[in-house]
N, C-alpha and C positions, 0 to 999 in steps of 0.2 A: 540372519540380521547382522552377524559379525562382519560380513562382507561389506556392509555399509561404509565402514571406515576407510578401507583402501579405495572404494569407489569414489568417495568424496575427494580424496587426494588426487586420484587420477583425473577426475572432472576438473579439479582446480588447476592442474597442469595444462589441460586443454584450454581452459578459460584464459590462462595467462597468455597463450598465443593468439587467442581470438579477441582479446580485450579491445584492440584498436581497430578491428575490422569494421569498415563503414562508419567509424566514429568521427565526430568533430571535436576539436580541441578548444578549451576555454581556459584562459588564465584567470584565476579567482584569487580571493584574498588569502587562500590557503595553499596556493600552488596550481599547477596545471591539472585539469581534469577533462574527462571526455563525456560525450553524450550522443545519442541518436535523436533525430527529429523527423517527424512525418507531417507534411503539410498537404491537405487535400488538393489535388490538381484542379485548376480552373476555378478555384474559389475566389470571389472578388476581393482584392486586397484592400479596398476601401471599407469593407464591412468588418468591424471588430469581431474576432473569433475567440471562443473559449480556449483555454489552455489546460490540458490534462497531463499531469506528470505521473508516469507509471514506474515504480521502483522495484528492481529485481531483488531476489532474496539472497541469503548467504550461499556462496559457491555458484550462484547463477550470474548472468550477465545480460546487458541490454537486449541483444538479439534474441536471447532465450525468452525474456519477458515479453517482447513484441510477438514472437511466434505463439507463445502459450496463451496470451490474453486476447488476441485478435482485435486489439484496440485500433489498429490502422484501418481495418475494414469498416468499423463503426464510425471512425472519424471521416471517412470518405462519404458515408451515408448522411451524417448529421452536420458536417462542416465545422470541425474543430481541429486544433493542432495537438499532436501528442509528442511528448519528449520522454526519452528513456535515459536517465543519468546513469553513470557508471560509479560503482562503489570504489573503495580503495583497499590496499593491502593484498595479501595472498594467503588464502583465497579471498576473492572480492567480498566485501561486507560493508555494513553501515554502522558507524559509531553513534549510538543513540543516547549516550549519557556523557555529561561533562566529568571532569576530574573529581568533583565533589559528589558524584552520583546523582546530580540534578539535571533536569532538562533546561537548556539555556540557548539563547540565540548565538552564543559564542562557540558552540560545538562546531568543529570544522566542517562536517557534512551539512549542517544547517547553513553555514556561511556559503558553501558551494551552491546549494539549491537556491538560496536567496539571490546570489550573483547570477545564477543561470536564468532565473525569472527576469531579472533586470536585462540580461543580454537578449533573451527572446523578445521581450517587449521593445527593445531598441531596434530589432531587425524585422519584426512582424507586427501586424495590427492586432494586438491582444486586448480583449476586454478585461480590465483590471478587477471587475466584479465577478468574473467567472474563471477563477484559477483554482483547479482541483488537484488533489494528490491521492494516489492509491498505491498499494504495494503488496507483495507476497512475502510472508514469513518475516525475516529480518527487515525486508522492505515495507511490510505492513506496520511493524513497530516504528520504522522511520517516518511513515506517513503520519502516525499519531504525534511523534516528536515535532514534525513540521507544523502540524495543526496547532500544537501547543506553543512553539516558539515563534511562529509566524501567523498567529491567529488574526492579525490585522490584514493579512494578504491572502490567506487560504480560505476559500468560500466554504468548502466541505471536504471531508476526507473519507477514504474507504480502506479497508484492510481485509486481507485473506490470510488465514492461518498465522496471525500476527504473534511474534515472539516478543511480547511486551516486557520491558525491563524495569518499568516503574509504574506505580499506581497513579491514576488520574489526579489524586489529591496533591501530588507533588508538582503538578503543572499549574502555573499561574496564568490562565487564559485572560487576554484582554477582552475576549468575547467567546461564548461557547460556540464551537465549530460543529455543525451538523455532521453526523457520522453514520456510516453503514458498515457493519462488520459481518464477515463470513468465517465460519470455522467448522471443520469436520469433526463429528463426534468420535470417529475412529482414527483421528490423527495420532500417530505414534511418535512423530518428531517433535511437535509442540502439542502435548496432550491437552485435550479439551478440559479435563478436570485438574490439570496442574501438577501432576506427578513428574518425577524424573523420566527422561526418555532412555532409549536403549543405545544411543550413540554418544550423547554428551552428558557428563555428570553435572547436571544443572537443574535446579528447580524452577518450575514455571508457575505463573499465576493461574488460578482457576478462571477460565475464560468467561463463563456466564457471570461470575462474581465481578470480574474486571469490568465487564460491560455495564452491569448494574451500578458499580461505583462511578463510572463515567457519567451515567444518567443522573445519579444523585448529585455529583459535582455541578452538573448543568441545571439542577433544580427541577428535573423532570419528575413526573408522578411515579410513585412506587409500584403502581399497577399498570403494566404495559398492555397495550392493545394487541390482540392476536391478529396477525396479518395473513398468515398461511399456516396450515397444519395438515400434513399428510404423511404417508409412509417414507417420503424422501426428504422432506424439509419441514422445519418449524421456524417461523419468523415472527418476531414480536417487535413492537415499536413503543419506545418511551418518548414522551413529549411533554411540553409545558405551554404549548400555544405559540411558541416562537422558535423553538429548536427541537429537532428530532434525533433520536438515536435508534437505529434499526439493527436488529441482530438476527442473522440467519444461521441456524444450526443444521448442518447437512448430516442426516442420520447415518449414512454409510460412507460419508466422505472422509478421505485421508488428508495428507498434507499436499493438497492439490488445488488448482483453480477451477471452481465449478463452471462447467460448460466450455472449458478451455482445452488446449492440447494436453493430453495426459502426460504426466511424468512417469518414470519407471515404477510400475506398481509394486515391485518387490521391496522398494525402499520407501515410496511415498504413499502407497495405498491407492484406493479407488478414487476416480474422478467422476463426480456426479454430472451426467450429460443433460439431465432434465432441468437444470438451473443455470441460466446464462448470467454469471456474476457481472461480466463486463457491461452487458446491456442494462441490467438492473441498477448498477452503479450509475450509469449515464442518466437514466431516468431520475434517479435520486439527485444527482448533481444538477440536472436541469431545473429541478424544483427549488434549489437552494443557492441562489446567487448571494454574493456578499452584500449585507445590508448595513 
């Protein structure tokens, strides 16, 4: 596991050279940023389309997020646009908290995504009631931050292996944003039960407890409904009649995207092939337009 540290820096160096491959540039309120976009071929431009924003993790990059999640394939099937924004810094990352340690709309990466939504809406026929975000690890935490800071624009959010930096109590939602969360029980990089990991000297929140707190902030029932329970996955749903929080625990899952392209197992752990997180997210998104 000690080899994980040089691997991360080697990967970061490669990413630095790949950062602008196939990327489009956007001038935002915080400077120039880049992103990838996928629009289904032959889809009628007069029909408003949902927008899915998929956010890469720490040390990852947009092409990697695209290949890992298979969002483009599903977009072609279902008819929606997918955008993969690029983080900042070296290695690439997302800044999920403001200077005071709070979630705020003034966070530079929140400003970037907000400007990106405006830009995509100005160039494509987007349904403003069906804008969704999802992400992996640091990108999963960013998805929560966007749902918090842009709750009047984001219809629903999803997160895989999220590295959450603040509790939901610190977020002042203008409306509760439906959420679907995935996390591997065997995740060693962002541990399921919140201990320090073997790479970064950093404490993590207990993920089941974090999800329960989110549901409580939303006013959901304390007793979740069991959605699925077998040797591979346990899924529960918290609700209050108007908003849902769904939590998938992958029993043998590591720091990986369920059903996606596997990451190197020696650092990320196992990828659960029997759960298609991308398709499950889309089904959830489809049931939760902005109201």
